[in-house]
C-alpha positions as CSV (number, residue, x, y, z in Angstrom):
1,M,-22.2,-7.9,9.2
2,S,-25.3,-8.3,7.1
3,F,-28.0,-5.6,7.1
4,S,-30.6,-8.4,7.2
5,P,-29.7,-10.3,10.4
6,E,-32.9,-12.4,10.5
7,P,-32.4,-16.2,10.2
8,I,-33.1,-17.6,6.7
9,S,-34.3,-21.1,6.1
10,W,-32.4,-23.4,3.7
11,E,-35.3,-23.4,1.3
12,Q,-35.5,-19.6,1.3
13,H,-31.7,-19.4,0.7
14,V,-31.9,-21.8,-2.2
15,K,-34.8,-19.9,-3.8
16,W,-32.9,-16.6,-3.3
17,F,-29.7,-18.1,-4.7
18,H,-31.4,-19.4,-7.8
19,S,-33.1,-16.0,-8.4
20,K,-29.7,-14.3,-8.3
21,L,-28.0,-16.9,-10.6
22,Y,-30.6,-16.2,-13.3
23,S,-31.2,-12.5,-12.8
24,R,-30.1,-10.0,-15.3
25,D,-30.0,-7.4,-12.5
26,D,-27.3,-9.3,-10.5
27,V,-23.7,-10.3,-11.2
28,L,-22.4,-13.1,-9.0
29,L,-18.6,-13.8,-9.0
30,L,-17.2,-16.8,-7.1
31,V,-13.5,-16.8,-6.3
32,T,-11.7,-20.1,-5.8
33,D,-8.2,-21.2,-5.0
34,P,-6.1,-23.2,-7.5
35,G,-7.6,-26.4,-6.0
36,G,-11.2,-25.2,-6.5
37,A,-11.9,-24.4,-2.8
38,P,-14.1,-21.4,-2.3
39,V,-12.3,-18.2,-1.2
40,A,-14.9,-15.5,-1.7
41,Q,-18.1,-14.4,-3.4
42,V,-18.7,-10.9,-4.7
43,R,-22.3,-10.0,-5.7
44,Y,-23.5,-6.8,-7.4
45,R,-27.1,-5.6,-7.7
46,L,-27.3,-3.6,-10.9
47,G,-29.2,-0.4,-11.3
48,A,-29.5,2.1,-14.1
49,D,-26.0,3.5,-13.9
50,R,-24.6,1.9,-10.8
51,A,-24.2,-1.3,-8.8
52,V,-24.4,-2.1,-5.1
53,I,-21.7,-4.5,-4.0
54,S,-21.7,-7.3,-1.4
55,I,-18.6,-9.3,-0.6
56,C,-18.0,-12.3,1.7
57,L,-14.7,-14.1,2.2
58,A,-14.7,-17.7,3.4
59,A,-13.8,-17.9,7.0
60,E,-10.6,-19.7,6.3
61,S,-9.6,-17.1,3.8
62,R,-9.8,-14.1,6.1
63,G,-6.8,-12.4,7.6
64,H,-4.4,-13.3,4.7
65,G,-4.7,-10.0,2.8
66,Y,-6.8,-11.4,-0.1
67,G,-9.7,-9.1,0.3
68,S,-8.3,-6.0,-1.4
69,A,-7.0,-7.9,-4.5
70,I,-10.3,-9.8,-4.8
71,L,-12.3,-6.6,-4.6
72,R,-10.1,-4.8,-7.2
73,M,-10.3,-7.8,-9.6
74,A,-14.1,-8.1,-9.1
75,N,-14.6,-4.4,-9.8
76,V,-12.5,-4.6,-13.0
77,E,-14.6,-7.5,-14.1
78,L,-17.9,-5.8,-13.3
79,F,-16.9,-2.7,-15.3
80,R,-16.0,-5.0,-18.2
81,R,-19.3,-6.7,-18.1
82,A,-21.8,-4.1,-17.1
83,N,-22.6,-0.6,-18.3
84,V,-22.4,1.1,-14.9
85,D,-20.5,4.2,-13.9
86,R,-20.0,3.5,-10.2
87,V,-20.2,0.9,-7.4
88,D,-21.8,1.7,-4.1
89,A,-20.9,-0.1,-0.9
90,Y,-22.5,0.2,2.5
91,V,-20.4,-0.7,5.6
92,K,-21.4,-0.6,9.3
93,P,-19.3,2.0,11.1
94,H,-17.9,-0.4,13.6
95,N,-16.7,-2.9,11.0
96,D,-13.1,-1.7,10.9
97,L,-11.9,-4.5,8.6
98,S,-14.5,-3.7,5.9
99,L,-13.9,0.0,6.2
100,R,-10.2,-0.5,5.6
101,L,-10.9,-3.0,2.8
102,F,-13.0,-0.7,0.8
103,V,-10.6,2.2,1.2
104,S,-7.6,0.0,0.1
105,A,-9.6,-1.1,-3.0
106,G,-10.0,2.5,-4.1
107,F,-13.5,3.3,-2.8
108,E,-14.1,6.8,-1.5
109,P,-15.9,7.1,1.9
110,G,-18.9,9.4,2.0
111,E,-21.8,10.1,4.2
112,E,-23.3,8.1,7.0
113,L,-26.8,7.0,6.5
114,L,-29.4,4.4,7.4
115,V,-29.6,1.0,5.6
116,S,-32.5,-1.2,6.8
117,G,-32.6,0.9,9.9
118,Q,-28.9,0.5,10.7
119,R,-26.1,3.0,10.5
120,A,-23.8,2.6,7.5
121,I,-21.0,4.5,5.8
122,H,-21.6,4.9,2.0
123,F,-18.5,4.2,-0.1
124,V,-18.3,4.9,-3.9
125,L,-16.0,3.6,-6.6
126,R,-16.2,5.3,-9.9
127,R,-15.4,3.5,-13.2
128,N,-12.3,5.6,-13.9
129,R,-10.8,4.7,-10.4
130,T,-10.3,1.0,-11.1
131,S,-6.9,-0.4,-11.9
């Protein structure tokens, strides 16, 4: 459901990943199970007073109801770490699972707009809405 569907080479991905790991403008959270297996990654791109979120659950972790809890915990951690007032999310209108996920995690749906030339619903979570 990415807004950048073009194929990415392994070398490009490694370069991008390292830039995110060492960037002061990004927060990358990795979620693992008790055995250390990856469950999800949540990434935030920080701006002046807000962050844009991206979340991806591992294929084998989908459909178990983990998404909302992971998203809520990640947002609490972001607001603890970063001086931002809100989190923005952009979800494709036909991605019903993600639409429900963001609503269940306390995000407020807003206007439809274009992101990279594709339709998206803009969701917002304000700092005072986390729990």
